[in-house]
Every structure is written in structure tokens, then in C-alpha cells.
GUFILUM-701472 format. One record per residue (C-alpha): x, y, z. Coordinates in steps of 0.02 Angstrom, whole numbers, plus 50000, padded with zeros to 5 digits. Layout:
GUFILUM-701472
XYZ;...
***
This chain:
GUFILUM-701472
503064910949964;501274916049926;500354900449872;499604901049699;497814902049761;496344899149648;496334916249564;495914928949700;494834943849660;494744960949739;493174971249762;493144989249817;491754999749890;491345015749797;490995030549911;490245028850084;488525029750163;487895047350129;486015047550128;486135066050175;485415062350347;486465046950384;484975040050480;484775023450394;485815009250461;486974998750356;486114982750296;484494988250378;485104986150556;486084996450681;487924993350721;488144979350847;487854984451028;487045001150986;485245005151037;484015011650907;484215030150876;482835042750840;482745051350672;483945065950666;484005081750565;485205082350421;486965087550467;488165098250368;489365083750336;488175074450222;487705090450133;489525094850100;490245077750058;488755069649974;488935079649811;490805076049807;490485057349822;489145058149686;490325067849572;491715055149599;490535040849558;490075049449394;491915052349354;492345033949388;490915028649275;491575040049138;493315032549156;492595015549113;491755021648954;493045033248877;494255027248742;495275043448743;496905041348842;497045060048874;495265061048938;495515045649046;497085053249123;496155069549160;494695060149237;495845049549345;496695065349408;495005072949453;494475056749539;496095056249639;495885074449692;494135071149757;494725055349843;496035064549945;494825078449990;493655065050058;495065056050149;495615072350230;493835076450282;493645059350363;495265061150460;494805078750514;493275072150606;494445063150726;495695077450745;495805082850927;495825101350886;494585101150742;493445116350745;492075107550648;492515089550686;491765077850815;492555061750874;490855053350889;490595056550704;492275048850663;491865033550769;490145031750690;490885031850515;492055017950570;490575008450645;489655009050479;491225003450387;491494988650504;489684983350493;489634983850304;491284974450291;490694960850412;489034958750322;489894958050153;491084944850222;489604934550284;488684935950118;490224930450020;490604915750134;488784910150130;488914910749941;490384898649934;491854910649937;493324911850055;493804929150114;495684931550110;495804949350170;494744964650198;495074982350256;494054998450255;493514999050073;494094982849993;493894964150014;494854949749934;494044932949898;494464916249819;493364900749789;493114890749949;493954873749929;492554864150015;491164871149905;490724863249737;490664874749586;488804871749559;488454876649740;489434892749730;488434908549698;489094920149561;490044934949629;488964946649525;487424941249620;488224943049791;489014959949756;487364966449684;486514961049846;487864969249952;487744985249851;485854985849864;485784982750051;487234993850099;486775007249971;488595007649918;489185000049755;490404985749782;491344985649618;492434971949547;494224978149527;495264963649460;495674945149465;497414939749517;498474924649472;499204925949647;499274938349790;500404939449943;499954948050105;501504953450200;501814949650382;502114962050521;503924963550574;504344950950713;502594943550705;501594930350613;500124942250598;499744949950430;500024968450398;498364976250349;499004987550211;500534978550141;500254966749995;500674963649813;499904952949679;499944948449494;498414954049397;497734940849279;497834944549094;499034959249109;500704959049020;502254962649124;503354976149041;505034971148967;506004978649113;504924974849265;506264980549387;505954998449329;504104997749285;502804984249312;501364993849235;499634987249278;500234969249289;500684970249474;499724978849613;500824985149755;500294992449920;501334997550071;502974988850028;504634997750006;504535001149819;502915010749851;503665021749987;504305038749934;505845038050046;506505021649976;508085023949871;507825020649686;509075006349691;508154997249831;506474999949746;507124992649582;507884977849673;506234974149759;505254975149597;506524962949527;506144951049671;504294951549628;504594949049442;505744934249477;504474926149592;503104928749464;504174920249332;504874905949436;503814904049596;505484899349673;506114907249835;507914902149797;507844911449631;507294927149722;508714925049846;509874923149698;509334940249633;509684947449805;511424939749810;511844946549638;511364964449684;512234963549853;513834958349764;513744973649651;513314984649799;514824978549898;515954981349748;515424999649739;514604997349569;512965006149609;512835024349552;512605035649703;511155044349615;510165028249638;510555027949824;509805044749870;508565044950013;507165057749995;506265063450152;504955076950175;505285088450322;503915087350454;504595099650583;506025111450618;507645102150643;507905110050815;506295101850874;506985084450838;507435074250991;508315059850902;509825060650789;509145050750641;509975050650472;508685063050408;509015074750555;510875073650514;510505078650335;509425093250393;510795099150511;512025098050367;510865108650260;510735121550400;512615121750428;512845125750244;511655140450257;510115132850175;508945127050314;507355118350260;505615122150324;504235109350358;503505103450194;505135104550098;506145089350047;507915084150088;508925071949983;510475063250046;511605047950029;512095037550181;514005036650190;514285030750370;512695025750462;513675021350620;514655037650621;514325053350720;513415069350679;513225076450505;514655065850437;513475050850429;512705057550268;513095068050115;511825079150032;511325074449856;511995091149793;513715087449865;515065077049784;514855059149846;516215046649802;515745032749924;514255025450016;513885014350165;513664997650077;513174988750238;511725000850271;511054998850094;511294980050108;510114980150258;508834990050158;508904976950019;508694962850143;507214971750221;506444973150046;506724954550021;505874950650187;504314959850130;504234949249973;504694932350049;503924933050223;502174927850162;502954911050118;503754908850287;505494915150242;506054926350385;507454939050397;508484926350494;508204913550355;508774925850223;510334930950317;510754912750351;510574908950165;511714923550120;513024917650243;513024900150168;512874904049984;513994913549866;513414909149690;511654914149633;510654900649544;510444901749355;508604906949374;509164923349450;509824929449282;
***
């Protein structure tokens, strides 16, 4: 599983280049392969987004200084709202039918981001740090094994230099006891946005299968996805808590075995097995008969069709069946479920947790076929 690296740390970039004219180049030089460009007049994008970025920086600074939980919650909500406005504005620049977007602008923003990330990586490696991972607005580092402590530059110095040159603040987010970067399905390559890690100094709640608080950072894995059944999400959080406690793959597999036994026995409440999916288009526009499409057809047959943007909730009762009988709506009486389908979802959740350590789906299924009794560490 994920090796217990010398405590990794994550740094995140605040905001993006927005010097109102966007004429200065990141780190004082143009993106690789691009010729020098003449000075340009200010565009509307910097005028519109610049103040939002400045406001969000002020809000994030206020979050660090306030001791009032209610005020902190309100500030975090405001920060999140501005974040998603900015994310949407960035994506709109690359939208094919955008009235005010321009693909060259979208590509240029990406060019700046790549250049800053590459230069930050170089600065950190030159300072005696090993870069574990980096994407868009964050970079993970750990002490380089071949660099003596006295020869390693303090992170504060390097990040201050990065911030000054890039004109974006690179802020320290947290140190981690360990972090695991998940693999792509059917590949040894790492998935860019799927990882989980244990923050140093944070206390894990008493029931980590339900809530892991600030102790564990999760991104992209099943328990962070809105369409994952509650049962599967809790099982996966249990995997992570068990690994954090034992650092033992067999103990994690023992947890999986225990839950699969209960699942097969029909001991899981159907309320915990509901799948929630947001409708993206009219059901008649769907070309494939997925489980969600079956649920939408069932809703329509009962006289309550859903429009795009609404949410459907259902339980899988026979994934290999035909038509709308494959599922039952959450509002219907459900007295049974497809244990094999939910078993596969639990195994998939286990793959996400164990694949960074070289434990594949085939390995997990082979273990389940050979073993019947979970080890004592699983309890």
C-alpha cells in the first residue's frame, strides 16, 4: 500500500495570474516555444475576474485569523462560491459555443499554469525536495532521500521565491503522515485527481467509517462521489481508517470480507444502498439502457418524469435483468437487492484504496476466493 513516506506536504496556489493586462509572463519568461508578444491593451477578463480573485484572497486571509466558528463557516461558504464562479468562467473560455469565450484564451491560461507548475517543481527539486505529484493548482513534496538535511532549503524560502516570481501566493496547506495516489483502471499510471492521505496532527473521529473530519483528505475516490451508495462510501472510509491504524493490506481485506459477508446475508438496510444520480438529459435522448436510465423510465411510467437537473434515487435489485425491473425507486417498497452488484462496488472501492500498493482487482478477488475468515485486525 502507500509507503509511509517522510511526511509529505501539500502546497496550493491562491488565485491565478491577473495583472489586469495579463501581459507579464510567468517567472519573467514566456511559455516554452512561444515568441515574444507585444504589449496588449487590457481585456475584459482581467477586469471582471481580478476583483473576484482579490476578494477571495481577502476572505481566505480572514478565515485564518477568525476564532468565531460561525464567522469561519460563513467565510468558507463565500470563498467556495467565488471559487466555483471562477472555475465556471475558466471553463467557459473553452466552450465551443461561448459568446464571450475564446479558445486561445483558455489555452493561454493553461500555458501559464503549466509554466508556473514546472518552474515551481524545478525550484523545489533544486532546493532538496522530491515532487510527488502536481496538478493545476497544487503540488506535493517530500524530502529528497539523497539530500542531507543541512543542504535542504527551507520550504518557506522556496515558496516565498515561487510566490514572488509567479506573482501568485503558493500557500502551505498541510503535512501528511502518508498519502496514496490512486492508479488508473487497468494501468500502472497514476490518476491525476484521485488520492487520499492522513493529515499530521489531526485526530481521527471515533467512528471514521461515517466521518473522518479533517484527519483524512480525500479526492476523487468513491466515497467522495455523489452517486456512491452510502454503504459503499462507509465501507471505503473503513478501509482507509483500517490502513491508517494497521498499515496492513491483509487487515483491509479482512474488513472487505466482513462487509461482503453481511451484504450476502441481506443484512444491509436498503436505505444505505440507494444510488443517487442527477439527470443530465431527457430519458428519451438516452441511447444506452444504463441502470439510471431504467430508473428514469420507471419514474416516467409511474407518471412522474424527471427533467434535467433533478435527481433520481434507486436501489439495484437485478443488474443483469431487463428493462425497468433491474431497479426499484427509493420511494417504492424494496425487500431485496442485488448483492452481487453491490459486492462489485465494494471491491472497486477496495481497489482504489489498495492499488497504490500494488494490490490489483485480480489480487483482491483471488484473496476473497481463497479466504473465508477475516484477520483479527479487521475488527
